[in-house]
N, CA, C and O atoms as CSV, one atom per row, in Angstrom:
chain,resi,resn,atom,element,x,y,z
A,1,UNK,N,N,10.648,-3.692,-7.718
A,1,UNK,CA,C,11.782,-4.097,-8.529
A,1,UNK,C,C,11.794,-5.613,-8.564
A,1,UNK,O,O,11.740,-6.260,-7.519
A,2,UNK,N,N,11.865,-6.184,-9.757
A,2,UNK,CA,C,11.923,-7.632,-9.950
A,2,UNK,C,C,12.870,-7.871,-11.110
A,2,UNK,O,O,12.594,-7.457,-12.236
A,3,UNK,N,N,13.998,-8.545,-10.840
A,3,UNK,CA,C,15.046,-8.631,-11.856
A,3,UNK,C,C,15.770,-9.974,-11.752
A,3,UNK,O,O,16.034,-10.464,-10.653
A,4,UNK,N,N,16.083,-10.557,-12.896
A,4,UNK,CA,C,16.859,-11.799,-12.966
A,4,UNK,C,C,17.999,-11.597,-13.933
A,4,UNK,O,O,17.934,-10.736,-14.810
A,5,UNK,N,N,19.062,-12.401,-13.774
A,5,UNK,CA,C,20.164,-12.286,-14.708
A,5,UNK,C,C,21.260,-13.279,-14.417
A,5,UNK,O,O,21.122,-14.165,-13.573
A,6,UNK,N,N,22.354,-13.110,-15.136
A,6,UNK,CA,C,23.569,-13.893,-14.957
A,6,UNK,C,C,24.730,-12.920,-14.945
A,6,UNK,O,O,24.862,-12.100,-15.854
A,7,UNK,N,N,25.563,-12.999,-13.940
A,7,UNK,CA,C,26.717,-12.120,-13.874
A,7,UNK,C,C,26.402,-10.779,-13.243
A,7,UNK,O,O,25.367,-10.600,-12.601
A,8,UNK,N,N,27.310,-9.845,-13.437
A,8,UNK,CA,C,27.255,-8.521,-12.819
A,8,UNK,C,C,26.158,-7.676,-13.471
A,8,UNK,O,O,25.964,-7.729,-14.685
A,9,UNK,N,N,25.444,-6.896,-12.654
A,9,UNK,CA,C,24.384,-6.036,-13.173
A,9,UNK,C,C,24.160,-4.866,-12.231
A,9,UNK,O,O,24.596,-4.881,-11.080
A,10,UNK,N,N,23.478,-3.858,-12.738
A,10,UNK,CA,C,23.040,-2.714,-11.940
A,10,UNK,C,C,21.554,-2.516,-12.219
A,10,UNK,O,O,21.111,-2.573,-13.367
A,11,UNK,N,N,20.793,-2.284,-11.153
A,11,UNK,CA,C,19.350,-2.103,-11.316
A,11,UNK,C,C,19.024,-0.674,-11.729
A,11,UNK,O,O,19.867,0.221,-11.671
A,12,UNK,N,N,17.797,-0.492,-12.141
A,12,UNK,CA,C,17.254,0.849,-12.318
A,12,UNK,C,C,17.068,1.458,-10.932
A,12,UNK,O,O,17.071,0.741,-9.931
A,13,UNK,N,N,16.910,2.748,-10.874
A,13,UNK,CA,C,16.654,3.438,-9.607
A,13,UNK,C,C,15.240,3.111,-9.141
A,13,UNK,O,O,14.295,3.120,-9.929
A,14,UNK,N,N,15.111,2.824,-7.857
A,14,UNK,CA,C,13.805,2.646,-7.238
A,14,UNK,C,C,13.818,3.452,-5.947
A,14,UNK,O,O,14.886,3.761,-5.419
A,15,UNK,N,N,12.646,3.793,-5.440
A,15,UNK,CA,C,12.589,4.716,-4.300
A,15,UNK,C,C,11.677,4.186,-3.205
A,15,UNK,O,O,10.494,4.525,-3.176
A,16,UNK,N,N,12.203,3.358,-2.300
A,16,UNK,CA,C,11.374,2.930,-1.176
A,16,UNK,C,C,11.045,4.110,-0.269
A,16,UNK,O,O,11.861,5.015,-0.090
A,17,UNK,N,N,9.847,4.091,0.298
A,17,UNK,CA,C,9.405,5.190,1.171
A,17,UNK,C,C,9.758,4.940,2.631
A,17,UNK,O,O,9.444,5.758,3.495
A,18,UNK,N,N,10.397,3.837,2.904
A,18,UNK,CA,C,10.795,3.464,4.258
A,18,UNK,C,C,11.586,2.184,4.179
A,18,UNK,O,O,12.135,1.870,3.123
A,19,UNK,N,N,11.665,1.430,5.264
A,19,UNK,CA,C,12.379,0.159,5.233
A,19,UNK,C,C,11.855,-0.732,4.108
A,19,UNK,O,O,10.676,-0.682,3.757
A,20,UNK,N,N,12.753,-1.548,3.548
A,20,UNK,CA,C,12.374,-2.419,2.441
A,20,UNK,C,C,13.113,-3.748,2.543
A,20,UNK,O,O,14.118,-3.878,3.242
A,21,UNK,N,N,12.577,-4.732,1.820
A,21,UNK,CA,C,13.127,-6.081,1.839
A,21,UNK,C,C,13.682,-6.452,0.475
A,21,UNK,O,O,13.095,-6.131,-0.558
A,22,UNK,N,N,14.811,-7.127,0.485
A,22,UNK,CA,C,15.419,-7.683,-0.716
A,22,UNK,C,C,15.284,-9.194,-0.634
A,22,UNK,O,O,15.942,-9.836,0.185
A,23,UNK,N,N,14.431,-9.769,-1.482
A,23,UNK,CA,C,14.343,-11.226,-1.605
A,23,UNK,C,C,15.324,-11.613,-2.704
A,23,UNK,O,O,15.341,-10.993,-3.767
A,24,UNK,N,N,16.139,-12.631,-2.455
A,24,UNK,CA,C,17.228,-12.951,-3.357
A,24,UNK,C,C,17.393,-14.461,-3.491
A,24,UNK,O,O,17.071,-15.227,-2.583
A,25,UNK,N,N,17.896,-14.857,-4.637
A,25,UNK,CA,C,18.314,-16.243,-4.842
A,25,UNK,C,C,19.442,-16.228,-5.868
A,25,UNK,O,O,19.505,-15.349,-6.727
A,26,UNK,N,N,20.322,-17.205,-5.766
A,26,UNK,CA,C,21.375,-17.363,-6.758
A,26,UNK,C,C,21.745,-18.834,-6.880
A,26,UNK,O,O,21.516,-19.618,-5.959
A,27,UNK,N,N,22.323,-19.205,-8.034
A,27,UNK,CA,C,22.695,-20.587,-8.296
A,27,UNK,C,C,23.973,-20.617,-9.122
A,27,UNK,O,O,24.020,-20.096,-10.237
A,28,UNK,N,N,25.005,-21.230,-8.563
A,28,UNK,CA,C,26.305,-21.329,-9.234
A,28,UNK,C,C,26.643,-22.759,-9.636
A,28,UNK,O,O,27.780,-23.033,-10.021
A,29,UNK,N,N,25.678,-23.677,-9.556
A,29,UNK,CA,C,25.940,-25.079,-9.884
A,29,UNK,C,C,26.494,-25.272,-11.294
A,29,UNK,O,O,27.364,-26.120,-11.497
A,30,UNK,N,N,26.017,-24.518,-12.254
A,30,UNK,CA,C,26.421,-24.711,-13.646
A,30,UNK,C,C,27.900,-24.463,-13.878
A,30,UNK,O,O,28.442,-24.872,-14.904
A,31,UNK,N,N,28.551,-23.805,-12.949
A,31,UNK,CA,C,29.953,-23.441,-13.145
A,31,UNK,C,C,30.928,-24.433,-12.544
A,31,UNK,O,O,32.134,-24.329,-12.771
A,32,UNK,N,N,30.430,-25.390,-11.782
A,32,UNK,CA,C,31.256,-26.468,-11.272
A,32,UNK,C,C,32.401,-26.055,-10.375
A,32,UNK,O,O,33.368,-26.803,-10.233
A,33,UNK,N,N,32.320,-24.890,-9.768
A,33,UNK,CA,C,33.420,-24.429,-8.920
A,33,UNK,C,C,33.302,-24.923,-7.490
A,33,UNK,O,O,34.266,-24.851,-6.728
A,34,UNK,N,N,32.129,-25.426,-7.116
A,34,UNK,CA,C,31.924,-25.889,-5.754
A,34,UNK,C,C,31.611,-24.788,-4.772
A,34,UNK,O,O,31.347,-25.062,-3.601
A,35,UNK,N,N,31.635,-23.572,-5.214
A,35,UNK,CA,C,31.315,-22.452,-4.338
A,35,UNK,C,C,30.817,-21.293,-5.185
A,35,UNK,O,O,30.996,-21.274,-6.403
A,36,UNK,N,N,30.204,-20.347,-4.538
A,36,UNK,CA,C,29.746,-19.154,-5.236
A,36,UNK,C,C,29.730,-17.985,-4.285
A,36,UNK,O,O,29.686,-18.163,-3.068
A,37,UNK,N,N,29.765,-16.806,-4.830
A,37,UNK,CA,C,29.699,-15.583,-4.050
A,37,UNK,C,C,28.563,-14.749,-4.622
A,37,UNK,O,O,28.449,-14.602,-5.839
A,38,UNK,N,N,27.724,-14.204,-3.753
A,38,UNK,CA,C,26.629,-13.368,-4.202
A,38,UNK,C,C,26.573,-12.139,-3.316
A,38,UNK,O,O,26.157,-12.223,-2.160
A,39,UNK,N,N,26.986,-11.001,-3.845
A,39,UNK,CA,C,26.989,-9.735,-3.113
A,39,UNK,C,C,26.055,-8.749,-3.802
A,39,UNK,O,O,25.984,-8.703,-5.030
A,40,UNK,N,N,25.349,-7.973,-3.015
A,40,UNK,CA,C,24.513,-6.886,-3.523
A,40,UNK,C,C,24.891,-5.645,-2.741
A,40,UNK,O,O,24.877,-5.649,-1.510
A,41,UNK,N,N,25.230,-4.578,-3.459
A,41,UNK,CA,C,25.622,-3.319,-2.830
A,41,UNK,C,C,24.538,-2.286,-3.086
A,41,UNK,O,O,24.150,-2.072,-4.235
A,42,UNK,N,N,24.044,-1.646,-2.038
A,42,UNK,CA,C,23.075,-0.569,-2.225
A,42,UNK,C,C,23.835,0.730,-2.452
A,42,UNK,O,O,24.896,0.963,-1.872
A,43,UNK,N,N,23.275,1.555,-3.295
A,43,UNK,CA,C,23.853,2.865,-3.605
A,43,UNK,C,C,22.752,3.913,-3.494
A,43,UNK,O,O,21.679,3.751,-4.074
A,44,UNK,N,N,23.009,4.973,-2.762
A,44,UNK,CA,C,22.075,6.094,-2.762
A,44,UNK,C,C,22.114,6.748,-4.136
A,44,UNK,O,O,23.188,7.093,-4.626
A,45,UNK,N,N,20.963,6.920,-4.756
A,45,UNK,CA,C,20.922,7.388,-6.137
A,45,UNK,C,C,20.627,8.877,-6.270
A,45,UNK,O,O,20.331,9.358,-7.364
A,46,UNK,N,N,20.706,9.598,-5.173
A,46,UNK,CA,C,20.495,11.042,-5.214
A,46,UNK,C,C,21.391,11.673,-4.151
A,46,UNK,O,O,21.697,11.028,-3.149
A,47,UNK,N,N,21.816,12.916,-4.350
A,47,UNK,CA,C,22.648,13.577,-3.339
A,47,UNK,C,C,21.976,13.551,-1.971
A,47,UNK,O,O,20.788,13.849,-1.846
A,48,UNK,N,N,22.731,13.199,-0.965
A,48,UNK,CA,C,22.203,13.189,0.390
A,48,UNK,C,C,21.455,11.932,0.780
A,48,UNK,O,O,21.062,11.783,1.937
A,49,UNK,N,N,21.248,11.018,-0.167
A,49,UNK,CA,C,20.567,9.764,0.151
A,49,UNK,C,C,21.630,8.736,0.519
A,49,UNK,O,O,22.517,8.432,-0.278
A,50,UNK,N,N,21.532,8.212,1.722
A,50,UNK,CA,C,22.523,7.247,2.185
A,50,UNK,C,C,22.187,5.849,1.674
A,50,UNK,O,O,21.072,5.580,1.228
A,51,UNK,N,N,23.171,4.976,1.748
A,51,UNK,CA,C,22.988,3.582,1.349
A,51,UNK,C,C,23.349,2.684,2.512
A,51,UNK,O,O,24.204,3.030,3.328
A,52,UNK,N,N,22.703,1.530,2.593
A,52,UNK,CA,C,23.060,0.541,3.601
A,52,UNK,C,C,24.374,-0.123,3.215
A,52,UNK,O,O,24.910,0.103,2.130
A,53,UNK,N,N,24.875,-0.940,4.121
A,53,UNK,CA,C,26.079,-1.709,3.843
A,53,UNK,C,C,25.784,-2.770,2.794
A,53,UNK,O,O,24.626,-3.043,2.478
A,54,UNK,N,N,26.838,-3.360,2.261
A,54,UNK,CA,C,26.687,-4.449,1.308
A,54,UNK,C,C,25.990,-5.630,1.980
A,54,UNK,O,O,26.151,-5.872,3.176
A,55,UNK,N,N,25.224,-6.344,1.193
A,55,UNK,CA,C,24.607,-7.579,1.640
A,55,UNK,C,C,25.348,-8.727,0.970
A,55,UNK,O,O,25.538,-8.717,-0.246
A,56,UNK,N,N,25.765,-9.714,1.750
A,56,UNK,CA,C,26.523,-10.833,1.211
A,56,UNK,C,C,25.731,-12.119,1.409
A,56,UNK,O,O,25.701,-12.677,2.506
A,57,UNK,N,N,25.087,-12.588,0.335
A,57,UNK,CA,C,24.258,-13.785,0.413
A,57,UNK,C,C,25.038,-15.016,0.808
A,57,UNK,O,O,24.558,-15.825,1.603
A,58,UNK,N,N,26.248,-15.175,0.262
A,58,UNK,CA,C,27.042,-16.358,0.579
A,58,UNK,C,C,27.439,-16.379,2.054
A,58,UNK,O,O,27.452,-17.443,2.673
A,59,UNK,N,N,27.759,-15.225,2.619
A,59,UNK,CA,C,28.127,-15.150,4.033
A,59,UNK,C,C,26.911,-15.448,4.901
A,59,UNK,O,O,27.021,-16.146,5.909
A,60,UNK,N,N,25.753,-14.922,4.515
A,60,UNK,CA,C,24.522,-15.175,5.246
A,60,UNK,C,C,24.228,-16.678,5.288
A,60,UNK,O,O,23.834,-17.205,6.328
A,61,UNK,N,N,24.418,-17.361,4.164
A,61,UNK,CA,C,24.177,-18.802,4.131
A,61,UNK,C,C,25.166,-19.555,5.009
A,61,UNK,O,O,24.784,-20.503,5.695
A,62,UNK,N,N,26.420,-19.149,4.997
A,62,UNK,CA,C,27.418,-19.814,5.831
A,62,UNK,C,C,27.073,-19.678,7.312
A,62,UNK,O,O,27.281,-20.614,8.084
A,63,UNK,N,N,26.549,-18.526,7.712
A,63,UNK,CA,C,26.138,-18.336,9.112
A,63,UNK,C,C,25.027,-19.308,9.489
A,63,UNK,O,O,24.923,-19.729,10.641
A,64,UNK,N,N,24.196,-19.660,8.508
A,64,UNK,CA,C,23.089,-20.582,8.748
A,64,UNK,C,C,23.519,-22.039,8.582
A,64,UNK,O,O,22.705,-22.947,8.752
A,65,UNK,N,N,24.788,-22.268,8.251
A,65,UNK,CA,C,25.268,-23.624,8.051
A,65,UNK,C,C,24.768,-24.250,6.772
A,65,UNK,O,O,24.671,-25.473,6.675
A,66,UNK,N,N,24.446,-23.427,5.786
A,66,UNK,CA,C,23.934,-23.921,4.504
A,66,UNK,C,C,24.978,-23.737,3.417
A,66,UNK,O,O,25.943,-22.992,3.588
A,67,UNK,N,N,24.779,-24.422,2.298
A,67,UNK,CA,C,25.695,-24.353,1.163
A,67,UNK,C,C,25.821,-22.941,0.621
A,67,UNK,O,O,24.896,-22.138,0.748
A,68,UNK,N,N,26.953,-22.637,0.020
A,68,UNK,CA,C,27.088,-21.352,-0.657
A,68,UNK,C,C,27.228,-21.525,-2.168
A,68,UNK,O,O,27.659,-20.601,-2.859
A,69,UNK,N,N,26.864,-22.709,-2.691
A,69,UNK,CA,C,26.830,-22.929,-4.136
A,69,UNK,C,C,25.553,-22.321,-4.712
A,69,UNK,O,O,25.529,-21.859,-5.853
A,70,UNK,N,N,24.498,-22.331,-3.905
A,70,UNK,CA,C,23.217,-21.755,-4.295
A,70,UNK,C,C,22.507,-21.361,-3.007
A,70,UNK,O,O,22.812,-21.884,-1.935
A,71,UNK,N,N,21.572,-20.450,-3.117
A,71,UNK,CA,C,20.842,-20.074,-1.919
A,71,UNK,C,C,19.760,-19.061,-2.187
A,71,UNK,O,O,19.621,-18.549,-3.298
A,72,UNK,N,N,18.989,-18.777,-1.144
A,72,UNK,CA,C,17.936,-17.774,-1.224
A,72,UNK,C,C,17.643,-17.274,0.176
A,72,UNK,O,O,18.014,-17.900,1.168
A,73,UNK,N,N,16.979,-16.151,0.237
A,73,UNK,CA,C,16.617,-15.575,1.517
A,73,UNK,C,C,16.026,-14.196,1.340
A,73,UNK,O,O,15.736,-13.766,0.224
A,74,UNK,N,N,15.853,-13.512,2.443
A,74,UNK,CA,C,15.337,-12.141,2.452
A,74,UNK,C,C,16.232,-11.327,3.372
A,74,UNK,O,O,16.551,-11.766,4.477
A,75,UNK,N,N,16.638,-10.152,2.926
A,75,UNK,CA,C,17.450,-9.257,3.739
A,75,UNK,C,C,16.681,-7.952,3.921
A,75,UNK,O,O,16.055,-7.462,2.982
A,76,UNK,N,N,16.726,-7.393,5.122
A,76,UNK,CA,C,15.961,-6.192,5.455
A,76,UNK,C,C,16.880,-4.977,5.466
A,76,UNK,O,O,17.930,-4.986,6.110
A,77,UNK,N,N,16.478,-3.938,4.752
A,77,UNK,CA,C,17.222,-2.685,4.703
A,77,UNK,C,C,16.416,-1.579,5.375
A,77,UNK,O,O,15.186,-1.623,5.387
A,78,UNK,N,N,17.103,-0.594,5.930
A,78,UNK,CA,C,16.452,0.497,6.650
A,78,UNK,C,C,16.430,1.818,5.877
A,78,UNK,O,O,15.817,2.786,6.328
A,79,UNK,N,N,17.087,1.864,4.730
A,79,UNK,CA,C,17.184,3.114,3.974
A,79,UNK,C,C,15.870,3.456,3.284
A,79,UNK,O,O,15.008,2.597,3.105
A,80,UNK,N,N,15.731,4.703,2.906
A,80,UNK,CA,C,14.612,5.130,2.069
A,80,UNK,C,C,15.147,6.152,1.079
A,80,UNK,O,O,16.284,6.609,1.196
A,81,UNK,N,N,14.330,6.502,0.117
A,81,UNK,CA,C,14.763,7.422,-0.920
A,81,UNK,C,C,15.365,6.677,-2.096
A,81,UNK,O,O,15.518,5.456,-2.042
A,82,UNK,N,N,15.706,7.390,-3.155
A,82,UNK,CA,C,16.189,6.741,-4.380
A,82,UNK,C,C,17.412,5.854,-4.128
A,82,UNK,O,O,18.411,6.292,-3.558
A,83,UNK,N,N,17.307,4.623,-4.557
A,83,UNK,CA,C,18.365,3.632,-4.394
A,83,UNK,C,C,18.591,2.919,-5.727
A,83,UNK,O,O,17.716,2.897,-6.593
A,84,UNK,N,N,19.754,2.353,-5.868
A,84,UNK,CA,C,19.989,1.385,-6.925
A,84,UNK,C,C,20.879,0.306,-6.350
A,84,UNK,O,O,21.533,0.513,-5.328
A,85,UNK,N,N,20.908,-0.847,-7.001
A,85,UNK,CA,C,21.664,-1.984,-6.501
A,85,UNK,C,C,22.708,-2.405,-7.519
A,85,UNK,O,O,22.420,-2.496,-8.713
A,86,UNK,N,N,23.918,-2.662,-7.046
A,86,UNK,CA,C,24.959,-3.298,-7.852
A,86,UNK,C,C,24.993,-4.762,-7.440
A,86,UNK,O,O,25.223,-5.080,-6.273
A,87,UNK,N,N,24.766,-5.643,-8.393
A,87,UNK,CA,C,24.726,-7.078,-8.139
A,87,UNK,C,C,26.040,-7.667,-8.623
A,87,UNK,O,O,26.443,-7.453,-9.766
A,88,UNK,N,N,26.708,-8.412,-7.742
A,88,UNK,CA,C,28.055,-8.862,-8.044
A,88,UNK,C,C,28.244,-10.333,-7.650
A,88,UNK,O,O,28.769,-10.623,-6.575
A,89,UNK,N,N,27.817,-11.265,-8.519
A,89,UNK,CA,C,28.043,-12.679,-8.221
A,89,UNK,C,C,29.395,-13.139,-8.774
A,89,UNK,O,O,29.926,-12.552,-9.718
A,90,UNK,N,N,29.936,-14.190,-8.174
A,90,UNK,CA,C,31.144,-14.792,-8.717
A,90,UNK,C,C,31.079,-16.293,-8.454
A,90,UNK,O,O,30.833,-16.697,-7.318
A,91,UNK,N,N,31.289,-17.116,-9.450
A,91,UNK,CA,C,31.513,-16.740,-10.845
A,91,UNK,C,C,30.226,-16.195,-11.461
A,91,UNK,O,O,29.375,-15.676,-10.739
A,92,UNK,N,N,30.072,-16.300,-12.749
A,92,UNK,CA,C,28.915,-15.732,-13.443
A,92,UNK,C,C,27.639,-16.515,-13.113
A,92,UNK,O,O,27.038,-17.133,-13.993
A,93,UNK,N,N,27.236,-16.483,-11.859
A,93,UNK,CA,C,26.083,-17.228,-11.372
A,93,UNK,C,C,24.777,-16.608,-11.871
A,93,UNK,O,O,24.723,-15.416,-12.175
A,94,UNK,N,N,23.732,-17.424,-11.951
A,94,UNK,CA,C,22.403,-16.899,-12.236
A,94,UNK,C,C,21.787,-16.427,-10.929
A,94,UNK,O,O,22.104,-16.960,-9.866
A,95,UNK,N,N,20.916,-15.437,-10.997
A,95,UNK,CA,C,20.328,-14.858,-9.790
A,95,UNK,C,C,18.965,-14.260,-10.097
A,95,UNK,O,O,18.611,-14.035,-11.254
A,96,UNK,N,N,18.201,-14.006,-9.020
A,96,UNK,CA,C,16.904,-13.336,-9.103
A,96,UNK,C,C,16.748,-12.506,-7.834
A,96,UNK,O,O,17.017,-12.997,-6.738
A,97,UNK,N,N,16.321,-11.265,-7.968
A,97,UNK,CA,C,16.068,-10.406,-6.813
A,97,UNK,C,C,14.727,-9.714,-6.969
A,97,UNK,O,O,14.282,-9.439,-8.084
A,98,UNK,N,N,14.095,-9.440,-5.854
A,98,UNK,CA,C,12.933,-8.550,-5.811
A,98,UNK,C,C,13.143,-7.604,-4.622
A,98,UNK,O,O,13.633,-8.011,-3.569
A,99,UNK,N,N,12.772,-6.367,-4.807
A,99,UNK,CA,C,12.846,-5.378,-3.736
A,99,UNK,C,C,11.438,-4.846,-3.504
A,99,UNK,O,O,10.775,-4.389,-4.435
A,100,UNK,N,N,10.991,-4.912,-2.256
A,100,UNK,CA,C,9.641,-4.450,-1.913
A,100,UNK,C,C,9.714,-3.641,-0.616
A,100,UNK,O,O,10.393,-4.015,0.341
A,101,UNK,N,N,9.003,-2.541,-0.620
A,101,UNK,CA,C,8.990,-1.751,0.595
A,101,UNK,C,C,7.946,-0.681,0.568
A,101,UNK,O,O,7.811,0.074,1.530
């Protein structure tokens, strides 16, 4: 899965066969708010398929003592089976994600 956009989005279903990584970046500079929020929610896309907790890019950056206006990193998930992602930036930040597993 390799996807870029601006604002809220939902990915197509993908099916990791085991643990997988979400590489992510976002940039809210164009909006002049001085801050940004970047959340990605995993959803099990088939009955009985569980989803991991939400991943919060802005919170992850704050833990590292880095800015939350823009950022990037990699988050590790343990789920497998059909998944989809709800991408929820605020404000309408630009973003890019890749999922590999």
